[in-house]
Every structure is written in structure tokens, then in C-alpha cells.
ZADO-1210 file (C-alpha; in nm, 4 decimals, padded with zeros to 6 digits):
<atoms>
<atom x="10.2804" y="10.6333" z="10.3591" code="PHE" pos="1"/>
<atom x="10.5114" y="10.5556" z="10.0696" code="GLN" pos="2"/>
<atom x="10.5624" y="10.9211" z="09.9784" code="ASN" pos="3"/>
<atom x="10.5999" y="11.0452" z="10.3359" code="GLN" pos="4"/>
<atom x="10.8313" y="10.7753" z="10.4738" code="PHE" pos="5"/>
<atom x="10.9843" y="10.6362" z="10.1510" code="LYS" pos="6"/>
<atom x="10.8927" y="10.2807" z="10.2507" code="ILE" pos="7"/>
<atom x="10.7764" y="10.0593" z="09.9660" code="LEU" pos="8"/>
<atom x="10.5508" y="09.7557" z="09.9714" code="TRP" pos="9"/>
<atom x="10.6029" y="09.4953" z="10.1006" code="PRO" pos="10"/>
<atom x="10.6594" y="09.6711" z="10.4287" code="TRP" pos="11"/>
<atom x="10.9592" y="09.5570" z="10.6291" code="PRO" pos="12"/>
<atom x="10.8953" y="09.3401" z="10.9319" code="ARG" pos="13"/>
<atom x="11.0103" y="09.6104" z="11.1719" code="ASP" pos="14"/>
<atom x="10.6957" y="09.8061" z="11.0777" code="ILE" pos="15"/>
<atom x="10.4881" y="09.5108" z="11.1974" code="TYR" pos="16"/>
<atom x="10.7059" y="09.4797" z="11.5085" code="ALA" pos="17"/>
<atom x="10.6525" y="09.8472" z="11.5957" code="ALA" pos="18"/>
<atom x="10.2772" y="09.8180" z="11.5390" code="ALA" pos="19"/>
<atom x="10.2624" y="09.5018" z="11.7507" code="THR" pos="20"/>
<atom x="10.4566" y="09.6651" z="12.0340" code="GLU" pos="21"/>
<atom x="10.2393" y="09.9773" z="12.0263" code="TYR" pos="22"/>
<atom x="09.9154" y="09.7793" z="12.0232" code="LEU" pos="23"/>
<atom x="10.0512" y="09.5519" z="12.2953" code="GLY" pos="24"/>
<atom x="10.1202" y="09.8505" z="12.5203" code="TYR" pos="25"/>
<atom x="09.7652" y="09.9676" z="12.4468" code="CYS" pos="26"/>
<atom x="09.6446" y="09.6263" z="12.5694" code="GLU" pos="27"/>
<atom x="09.4853" y="09.5305" z="12.2398" code="ALA" pos="28"/>
<atom x="09.2907" y="09.2071" z="12.2650" code="LYS" pos="29"/>
<atom x="09.3324" y="09.1174" z="11.8982" code="THR" pos="30"/>
<atom x="09.5777" y="09.2201" z="11.6281" code="ILE" pos="31"/>
<atom x="09.5305" y="09.0932" z="11.2740" code="THR" pos="32"/>
<atom x="09.7823" y="09.1191" z="10.9924" code="PHE" pos="33"/>
<atom x="09.6851" y="08.9676" z="10.6572" code="ASP" pos="34"/>
<atom x="10.0315" y="08.9284" z="10.5130" code="VAL" pos="35"/>
<atom x="10.2614" y="08.6630" z="10.3696" code="ILE" pos="36"/>
<atom x="10.6274" y="08.6622" z="10.4698" code="PHE" pos="37"/>
<atom x="10.7437" y="08.4456" z="10.1809" code="SER" pos="38"/>
<atom x="11.1082" y="08.5492" z="10.1808" code="SER" pos="39"/>
<atom x="11.3595" y="08.6877" z="10.4286" code="PRO" pos="40"/>
<atom x="11.3964" y="09.0631" z="10.4686" code="ASP" pos="41"/>
<atom x="11.7400" y="09.1015" z="10.3136" code="ILE" pos="42"/>
<atom x="11.7571" y="09.4801" z="10.3537" code="ASP" pos="43"/>
<atom x="11.7512" y="09.4789" z="10.7336" code="ARG" pos="44"/>
<atom x="11.9357" y="09.2528" z="10.9737" code="LEU" pos="45"/>
<atom x="11.7615" y="09.0820" z="11.2662" code="ASN" pos="46"/>
<atom x="11.4129" y="09.2098" z="11.1802" code="VAL" pos="47"/>
<atom x="11.2661" y="08.8598" z="11.1927" code="GLU" pos="48"/>
<atom x="11.3953" y="08.8241" z="11.5499" code="ALA" pos="49"/>
<atom x="11.2669" y="09.1711" z="11.6444" code="GLU" pos="50"/>
<atom x="10.9214" y="09.0867" z="11.5112" code="TYR" pos="51"/>
<atom x="10.9181" y="08.7537" z="11.6945" code="ALA" pos="52"/>
<atom x="11.0344" y="08.9266" z="12.0140" code="ASP" pos="53"/>
<atom x="10.7502" y="09.1788" z="11.9876" code="SER" pos="54"/>
<atom x="10.4992" y="08.8948" z="11.9590" code="LEU" pos="55"/>
<atom x="10.6412" y="08.7066" z="12.2566" code="PHE" pos="56"/>
<atom x="10.6813" y="09.0184" z="12.4716" code="ALA" pos="57"/>
<atom x="10.3062" y="09.0650" z="12.4823" code="PHE" pos="58"/>
<atom x="10.2248" y="08.6929" z="12.4759" code="GLN" pos="59"/>
<atom x="10.0576" y="08.7268" z="12.1370" code="MET" pos="60"/>
<atom x="09.9126" y="08.4128" z="11.9861" code="GLN" pos="61"/>
<atom x="09.9783" y="08.3376" z="11.6216" code="LEU" pos="62"/>
<atom x="09.7325" y="08.1846" z="11.3798" code="LEU" pos="63"/>
<atom x="09.9166" y="08.0806" z="11.0669" code="LEU" pos="64"/>
<atom x="09.7045" y="07.9863" z="10.7695" code="VAL" pos="65"/>
</atoms>
């Protein structure tokens, strides 16, 4: 993934937003991401809002631990 798309870890939140939207359209019952968003994504503007919008668009429930 890193070599093909030149995206380093930690992945930007828009990757999670795209995955959430895709799985939402596929009517996934459960989506699990084991990730910590400990700091803002300073390289991309509005990605936090895009990720939140993707969660709300499909009425996803969040479990924060």
C-alpha cells in the first residue's frame, strides 16, 4: 500500500472515511478500526469532518475505548 499509493502510516483519516462510506454502501453490519487518532491531521484540511460525516451518513455507532 505504501509503495503503490505513497501513503505512509499513520493513514490519513480520509482513508478511513472512504472505507466507511464503501462499507456503508455495502450495508456492512459492523466495521471495526483499531486505531488511535491522538493528534489532528495537519496535512489535510477538513478530514476530521469528512470522517465524522461518513460515520453519520450511515448511522454508524462509535465505541470509543
